[in-house]
C-alpha positions as CSV (number, residue, x, y, z in Angstrom):
1,M,31.6,2.7,-28.4
2,L,32.6,5.0,-25.7
3,K,31.0,2.6,-23.3
4,W,33.3,-0.2,-24.4
5,A,36.3,2.0,-24.1
6,I,35.4,2.8,-20.5
7,I,34.8,-0.9,-19.8
8,F,38.2,-1.9,-21.2
9,A,39.8,1.0,-19.2
10,V,38.3,-0.3,-16.0
11,I,39.4,-3.9,-16.8
12,S,42.9,-2.5,-17.4
13,L,42.9,-0.8,-14.0
14,V,41.6,-3.8,-12.2
15,A,44.1,-6.1,-13.9
16,G,46.9,-3.8,-13.2
17,L,46.0,-3.6,-9.5
18,L,45.9,-7.4,-9.3
19,G,49.3,-7.7,-11.0
20,F,48.2,-9.0,-14.4
21,T,50.4,-6.6,-16.4
22,G,49.9,-8.4,-19.7
23,V,46.2,-8.3,-19.5
24,A,46.3,-4.7,-18.3
25,A,48.5,-3.6,-21.2
26,G,46.2,-5.4,-23.7
27,A,43.0,-3.9,-22.3
28,A,44.6,-0.4,-22.1
29,G,45.6,-0.7,-25.8
30,I,42.1,-1.8,-26.8
31,A,40.5,1.1,-24.7
32,K,42.8,3.6,-26.4
33,I,42.0,2.4,-29.9
34,L,38.2,2.4,-29.2
35,F,38.4,5.9,-27.7
36,F,40.2,7.3,-30.7
37,V,37.7,5.7,-33.1
38,F,34.9,7.1,-31.0
39,L,36.6,10.6,-31.1
40,V,37.0,10.5,-34.9
41,L,33.4,9.4,-35.5
42,F,32.1,12.1,-33.0
43,V,34.0,14.8,-34.9
44,V,32.7,13.6,-38.3
45,V,29.1,13.4,-37.1
46,L,29.4,16.8,-35.4
47,A,30.9,18.4,-38.6
48,L,28.1,16.9,-40.7
49,G,25.5,18.1,-38.3
50,L,26.9,21.6,-38.3
51,M,27.0,21.8,-42.1
52,G,23.4,20.6,-42.3
53,I,24.2,17.4,-44.3
54,G,21.1,15.2,-44.4
55,A,18.8,17.8,-42.9
56,V,15.4,18.3,-44.6
57,K,15.0,22.0,-45.3
58,K,11.5,23.3,-45.8
59,R,10.6,25.9,-48.4
60,L,9.0,29.1,-47.3
């Protein structure tokens, strides 16, 4: 998902340089949404990993 956010950010920069402001604004909006979705999912997975949810614990 982060890959797609970076791709849309690059598309936005190129479109902005070429003068396509509408396309640049749309691509920047999509990149921003994808980045925040990635960030939320990353924090959730990180929190679950730190709490040990889903980990198989061995008995001694």
